[in-house]
Structure formats: C-alpha cells, structure tokens
C-alpha positions in Angstrom: 106.5 93.3 92.1 105.1 93.2 88.8 101.6 92.1 88.3 100.6 92.2 84.3 101.8 95.9 84.1 100.6 96.7 87.6 103.6 97.5 89.8 102.6 97.4 93.6 103.6 95.6 96.8 102.6 93.4 99.3 104.0 94.1 103.4 103.8 92.1 106.4 104.0 94.7 109.8 106.1 92.5 112.4 104.7 91.5 115.6 100.9 92.0 114.1 98.3 89.6 111.9 98.2 92.3 109.5 100.1 93.3 106.6 100.0 96.1 103.5 99.0 96.7 100.2 99.7 99.2 97.7 99.8 100.4 94.2 102.0 103.4 92.3 98.9 105.7 92.2 99.2 106.0 96.0 96.0 103.7 96.9 96.7 101.3 99.5 94.7 99.1 102.1 95.3 97.1 105.1 94.9 93.3 105.2 95.1 90.3 108.2 93.4 89.8 110.9 94.4 92.9 112.9 94.1 95.6 109.7 93.0 98.7 112.3 95.5 97.8 114.5 98.4 98.5 111.4 96.6 101.2 110.4 98.9 103.7 112.3 102.3 102.4 111.1 101.2 103.1 107.3 102.7 106.4 106.1 101.4 108.2 102.3 103.4 109.7 99.6 102.6 110.9 96.5 105.4 111.7 93.6 108.1 110.7 96.7 106.5 113.6 99.0 104.3 113.0 102.2 100.8 113.6 102.7 98.6 114.2 105.7 97.2 111.8 107.4 94.3 113.2 106.4 94.9 112.5 102.6 96.4 109.2 103.4 92.9 107.9 104.4 91.4 109.1 101.6 94.1 107.0 99.4 92.8 103.8 101.6 91.1 101.2 99.0 89.3 98.7 100.8 89.3 95.7 99.1 92.8 96.8 96.8 93.9 93.0 97.3 91.4 91.5 95.3 91.0 94.8 92.7 94.3 93.6 91.6 93.6 90.0 91.5 90.5 90.2 90.0 92.1 92.2 86.9 95.0 89.2 86.7 93.9 87.4 83.5 92.5 83.8 83.4 95.1 80.5 82.9 95.4 79.9 79.6 
C-alpha cells in the first residue's frame, strides 16, 4: 500500500479479532478487539535482519494507524 509517499501495510491475523499495521522504518502496532493476543505472532526485521523481541517491542508505536491517517492531506 502506498499512502502519499509513505509505504506501509495492514494485515489480519487468522482466527483473531486482530490485525497489524507497519511502516517501512520498522514501526508497527497491533489493532482490533484482541490486539494483545496477536502480539506474539508479530516478528520484526530491520534491513531484512530479524531483531530480538526486546528490540521489536521498542518499535511498537501505539496509535500508529491513527498517526498515518492523520498525516494524510484533507480532501480538496
């Protein structure tokens, strides 16, 4: 998905009321009705190299989806 020059994505996690959002700089957040149940299924990479779960937790950005939408310009 490309949003005004920002490349990122959204995904769903099977059999859960949860999903995730991520940006190319490695930030992510889990969203939905069961976000904490989904967290163990999220892995992180920086420049294609997997990182530790501690480092990955440091990349979690609560409210990331709202931040991305808020950065979009208004309709003309």
